[in-house]
C-alpha positions, -999 to +999 in steps of 0.1 A: +670+324+673+653+358+680+613+350+682+606+377+657+629+366+630+618+331+635+582+340+631+587+362+602+608+336+582+579+309+590+553+334+579+570+341+546+579+303+540+544+295+546+530+326+528+506+331+556+478+354+551+463+379+576+470+412+589+495+426+613+469+417+641+470+381+630+505+380+626+515+395+660+489+375+676+507+344+666+540+360+679+523+366+711+513+328+711+551+319+709+563+342+736+553+329+771+533+354+793+532+381+766+504+402+756+491+420+724+492+458+729+477+485+705+490+520+702+508+541+674+540+536+653+558+568+652+578+577+622+587+612+607+561+631+625+534+606+616+516+583+640+497+552+626+476+529+647+496+497+651+498+468+675+527+449+690+535+423+715+550+430+749+570+402+768+566+399+805+597+420+811+584+449+788+602+440+759+586+449+728+582+424+698+569+432+664+567+414+631+570+446+612+599+459+631+621+440+609+610+460+579+607+495+589+623+510+622+599+533+642+591+540+679+562+530+698+536+552+717+501+543+733+489+577+722+494+602+696+521+627+707+519+664+703+532+674+670+525+641+652+497+637+627+477+605+628+477+586+596+447+570+582+442+545+555+415+519+546+430+489+567+433+508+599+395+503+607+396+467+599+428+461+621+412+482+650+384+458+648+405+428+647+424+439+678+393+445+698+378+412+687+413+396+700+410+413+733+374+406+737+368+371+723+399+353+713+381+321+704+361+340+679+393+359+666+411+326+657+379+311+643+375+339+619+412+341+609+423+330+575+428+294+573+466+299+569+467+318+602+446+291+621+467+263+608+501+280+615+520+260+642 
């Protein structure tokens, strides 16, 4: 089964809390030699900060990709307006914590994320 579909089903089944950063970090754990990447989701001339998982071969995986189709970019392209909302700053901080101190990231994660197997 596709690793994204498998994780999404398990997240829903277990009603796992957390943010997109937590959920994609869990996805990254399940894909060998993958990494969590930050950038922007592009849709209808809008660019929203986002993170996703890249496999060792460059394949992009994302738990939200199953919900809304969009393109990925590591920067805001010309002609796109950067979106903002209250959760973006929190997600950016979580991503920074994940990249700087994974041990603390997992320690601070909601219980349902920490216990996710």
